[in-house]
C-alpha positions in Angstrom: 50.8 -9.6 -24.4 52.3 -7.7 -21.4 50.3 -6.4 -18.5 52.9 -3.8 -17.3 51.4 -0.5 -16.3 52.3 2.2 -18.8 52.9 -0.1 -21.7 50.6 0.4 -24.7 50.0 -1.1 -28.0 49.0 0.8 -31.1 45.5 0.5 -32.5 45.6 0.1 -36.3 47.4 -1.9 -38.8 51.0 -3.0 -38.8 53.5 -0.3 -39.3 50.8 2.4 -39.3 49.2 1.2 -42.6 45.7 2.1 -41.4 46.8 5.5 -40.3 48.1 6.3 -43.8 45.1 4.8 -45.6 42.4 6.4 -43.5 44.1 9.7 -42.8 43.3 9.3 -39.1 46.1 9.0 -36.6 46.4 5.9 -34.5 46.5 6.2 -30.7 48.1 4.3 -27.9 45.7 2.2 -25.9 46.8 1.1 -22.4 46.7 -2.7 -22.0 46.5 -2.5 -18.2 45.2 0.1 -15.8 46.1 0.0 -12.2 43.3 -0.1 -9.6 42.0 3.3 -8.5 43.4 4.6 -5.2 40.0 6.1 -4.6 38.4 2.7 -4.2 35.2 1.6 -5.9 35.9 -2.1 -5.6 33.5 -3.8 -3.2 31.2 -0.8 -2.9 33.6 1.3 -0.8 35.0 4.7 -1.9 37.3 7.0 -0.2 36.6 10.8 -0.3 38.4 13.7 1.1 36.7 16.2 3.4 37.7 19.6 2.2 37.0 23.0 3.6 35.1 26.0 2.3 34.3 29.5 3.6 30.8 30.5 4.4 29.8 34.1 5.1 27.6 34.7 8.1 26.0 37.6 9.9 24.3 40.6 8.3 26.0 43.6 10.1 29.5 42.2 10.6 30.4 39.9 7.8 32.4 36.9 9.1 33.8 34.0 7.2 33.4 30.6 8.9 35.4 27.6 7.7 33.0 24.6 7.3 33.7 21.0 6.1 32.8 20.2 2.5 32.3 16.8 0.8 31.9 16.6 -3.0 30.8 13.4 -4.8 30.5 13.0 -8.6 30.9 10.2 -11.1 29.1 7.6 -13.2 29.1 5.3 -10.1 26.4 7.5 -8.5 24.1 7.0 -11.5 24.8 3.2 -11.4 23.6 3.2 -7.8 20.3 5.0 -8.7 21.2 8.7 -8.0 20.1 10.8 -11.0 20.2 14.5 -11.7 17.4 16.3 -10.0 16.8 13.6 -7.4 16.1 14.7 -3.8 18.4 13.1 -1.3 17.6 12.3 2.4 20.7 12.5 4.6 20.6 10.5 7.8 23.5 11.7 10.1 25.1 9.8 12.8 28.5 10.2 14.5 31.2 9.8 11.7 28.6 8.3 9.4 26.3 9.7 6.6 23.6 7.6 4.9 22.2 8.9 1.6 18.8 7.8 0.3 17.0 8.9 -2.8 13.5 10.3 -1.9 10.9 8.7 -4.2 7.4 10.1 -4.6 5.0 7.3 -4.0 
């Protein structure tokens, strides 16, 4: 068994016997997956601050460029953030702390 990135083994019988018998094609399953560059190990993740345009003003429409952070993934659910939850954001210099607001 090799753990080289990109190598794959076929799922199914030898020489594609299962593929012919079942009529379903076999697929290549990677044996090894490199660690994500986005992080996740040890509870740290790296996100990119993007930019978006926001219109302001009622008489003279102006577009202002503002920072934008997007987070999504199963890891949020695993940490207790579910769809529809209200989030409390505590802001400090170069630091954001997110807490789920629970009705008690």
